[in-house]
N, C-alpha and C positions, 0 to 999 in steps of 0.2 A: 505494500500500499505506500502510497505518496504522502509522504511527512507532512506537507505542505495542505492535505487535504484531509478533513476530517469529518466523521460520520458517516461516509461512505464504503461502498461496497468495491472492492477490487472489481466485480462486474456489476456494472449500475443496473443491467437488466434482471439483475436476479429478483425472485417472484416466490410469494408463499400462496398455496390456494386454502382458503377457511371455509365452513360452513357456518353460515350465522340463522338463529334461529327466525323464522317467518317475520313475527312481530319486529323483532329488530331491522330486519334487512328492510321492511317496509317503513320504516323511523327512518332510517340511513335515505333511503329514496325520496322520501318527502322533503327531509333535509335539505339534500342537494338541488331538488327543483325549485324549491323556494329560493335559494341562494345562489342559482343560476350557475351551479359547477356541477361536476362527477361526483359519483358515489367513491371512485376509488380517492379523489380528494379529501373527502370528507374521511372517510377510513384512515388515511396517512395521518391526518392533521389530528383523529381522536387519539389514534394508537400515537402517535409520538408526546402530543400534550400527557397522557396516562403515563407514559414510561418515562418523561421529564419530572414529573411530579413523584414518582417513586424514588427517586434518587440515583 
């Protein structure tokens, strides 16, 4: 990994697949639509925020 770049994978295309409970997926979709963004963006931001708060 390059020293000057933090918080990035060596392969920026790395992905994981998760199954969400249907009610949660619907909430994410509604939030994304309301904020004119993509569900992927919502999930990335939510997970990042959660993990940052964990320390």
